[in-house]
N, C-alpha and C positions, 0 to 999 in steps of 0.2 A: 603720553599714555603708551604702555607696553602692549604691543600686538603680537600674538603668537601666529606662526605659520598655520595655514588652514588645517593641515594634517595633524599638527600637534594640538590644535584647539579641539579637533574632533576626538582625539584620543583622551584628552583631559576631560572633556564633557562626558564621555563614556565612563571614565573612572569615577567621576563625581556621582553619576546616577547608578553606579554598580553594574553597568552593562558588560556582557562578556564579548570580548573581541575574538577570542579563540574558543573553539569547542572544548568542553570538558567531558570526562567520563564520569557519569554519576551512577553510583552503585546502590542498589536496593538493599535495605536492611530489614524492612518490615517491622520496625521497632515498636510502633504503637498500634497500627491497624493496617488494613489492606488498601487504603486510599492512595492512589497514584499521586495526587496533588498535595498530599501532606508532607511538608518539608522534613518533618522528623523521621520519615521513613527512608531517608536517603543520606548518603555521605558522598563527599567529593573525593575521588580517589587520589587527587593531587594534593589535597589539603587535610588528609586524615578524616576525622569524624565531624567536620563542619557540615551541618545539615543544609539541605536546599534541594527542592524539587527540580528536576531537569527542565530546561527551557526548550519549548517547541521550536524546531527548525534550527537549533543551535547545538545542543548537547547530545552525546551518545549515552546510551543506557545499558547497564549490565545488571541482570538479576542474578546475584551471585552470593549474597551474604545471608540469606534467610530462605527457608522453605515456605514461608508464609506467602501465599499468592497475592499478586497485585491486581487491583481493579481500576481500570481507566474509565472515568466518567467525565472526561473533558476532551478538548481537541489537542492532538499532538501530531506533529509532522516529523518524520525521520528524513532529514534532508540529505543532499548530496554529500558524501563523505562521512555521514553519520551511521551508527549501527544501533540496533535495538536487539539485544541478545541475552541468552541465558546459558550459564555453564553448570546448572544443577540438573541432574537427571530427573525427568518427570515433573519438573517445575510447571506450575499452572499459572498462565496469564489470562485474565478475562477482560473483555470489553463489557462494561456494564451500562446502565441507562445513561444516554447522552454521550457515550464514549465514541470518539471519532478519530481514527488512526489512519494516517496517510503515509505510505512508503513511497517517497518521491524518487524521481530519476536520480540514480547514483546512490540511493540509500539502501541499507541492508537490514533485513529482519532475519536473524539466525537463531531459530529455536530447534536446532537439529535434534536435540535430545529432550526437548521440552514440549509442553502442550499449549496450543493456542485455542482458546474457547470463548464463547459468549455466555454471559450470565443468564441462567434460566429465569424467565419472568421479566427480563430487562426490556427496555424499549429504546427506539431511536439509536441503534448501534450501527456504526458504519466503518467499513474498511475500504480504502481506496489504494489501488496499486497502479503506479504510473509506469510507462515504458522505461526500460533501462534500470529498473530496480532489481534487487535480488531477494527472494523470499523462500525460506525453507523452514519447515516445522517437523517435529517428530510425530505429532498427532494434531488433528484439527476437528473441531466440533462447532457447528453453527446453530443458530436458533431461529425461531419463526420471525422475530422482530429485528432481524439482522440483515443489513444490506452490504453486499460485496460489489465493488465497481472496478472493472478493468478498463484502463484507457490505452488505446492503441496509437502508435505512431505509424508512419508509412510502412515499416517493416514488420510490425507485430506488437504483441503484448509481453509483459513479464510473466513467465509461468510460475505459479505457486506450487512448489515441490513439497509433497507430504510423504514422509518415510514410513509412517506406521498407520495407526487407526485414522479413518477418515469418515466422518458422519455429516450428512446434510439433513437438517430437520425442517426444511420448508421455508427458508429465508428468501430474500430477493437478490437476483443477479442482474447487474447492469453491465453491458459491454458497449463501449463507445468506439465505433469504427469510423467516425467522421473523417479521420486523417489517414485511414488505412488504405494501402494499395492492395486491392483484393487479388491481384495477380500473384501475390505471395502465398495464396492458398489458405489452409486451415489455421485457426488460432488455437494454440494449446493453452488452456486456462489453468487447469489443475493437473499435475502429473502425480497420481497417487499409487503407481506401481501395482502391486497385488495386495492392496490394503486388507487388513484383517477384518475391519468393521464393514458394516453395510454402507454403501455410498449414499443412497437416498436421492432426493431431487429437490429443486427449488420450486416454491409455490408460484413465483412470478419471475419471468425473464424479460428484460427490456433490452432490445438491440437498438442503440442510438446511432442514427446516421447511416442506416443500411438494413440488411436482413441476413438471415442465416439459419442454420439448424443446429440445435444443441444435441451433442452425442455424449451420453454419460458413461459410455464404455468404449471410448475411442482407442483402438489398438495401435500402440506405438511400436509393437513388435516384441516378441519374446515374452509375452505375458505382461508387458508394461502397459497399464491402462491409464487413460486420461479423460478429463472432461474437455471437450473441444467444441469450438464453433466452426462448423463445416458449411460448405456451399455459401461462403461469404460474398455478399454483394454490397459494396459501399456506394452510397449515393453522394455524388459531389456536392459540395456546399453551394448555396445560391450564387455566391460571388464567382465561384469557379465556372458555374453554368453560364453566367452572364458573359464572362470572358470568352468561353467557348463559342457562344452564340455570336458575339461580336466578331470573332475570328472567321466564322462561317460567312457572316454578312460581308466581310471584307473580301473573301474569296469570290463570292457571287458578283460583287461590284467590279472586281478586276476582270472577271470573265466577260461581263457585259460590255465593258469598255473595249476589251480585245475584239 
């Protein structure tokens, strides 16, 4: 019986099931409707007009063939080395009901000349920004049923940069500082410069693993404004506290023996 080396067997298996070993650039055409998950709304830039919706955590996405806006109503992860971008001025991308977008560490969202928004009347819409991601939009609009989550590593969060209009309409903001070293100071969440639009506020703010104060007009200098978490105090995880307590106990025992 012929046996293939394990590496070749894996590659052959992926080929049989149609798996993507390498990331592709999938281009939006908006051919039939605004559904992100509809394969007919996409083409593979390497294989011409062959349709196929992008694979979460695998493919890069370019909104570049159609002015028709896309609506994400599923889960999609922009992984390390992937991009989620638009090259059309004022292009509108929307998170709609059950839309869940994560910009992971090493991933890039580049809507420098485009608009990132949430569908009015939608529900259960989520955006998660991991540390080490790059996020830039020309304009930004959130909605009441929309949740934005920033995850911090020991050094900070990935700042969401907004070049133009910036509107908050009462959504939910989560900031997870569990792994943050609060000696590094303030966390700059959104850098919105001197936005033309009204900034607004969140209806709910949850600070996970610590405490702090939300400043909606944090001055970065020269009229550059930001939303920041100031006076950050991170609470060590229970495991870390146990190790700390064990270390103190060891010190006391050594002193008593001395």
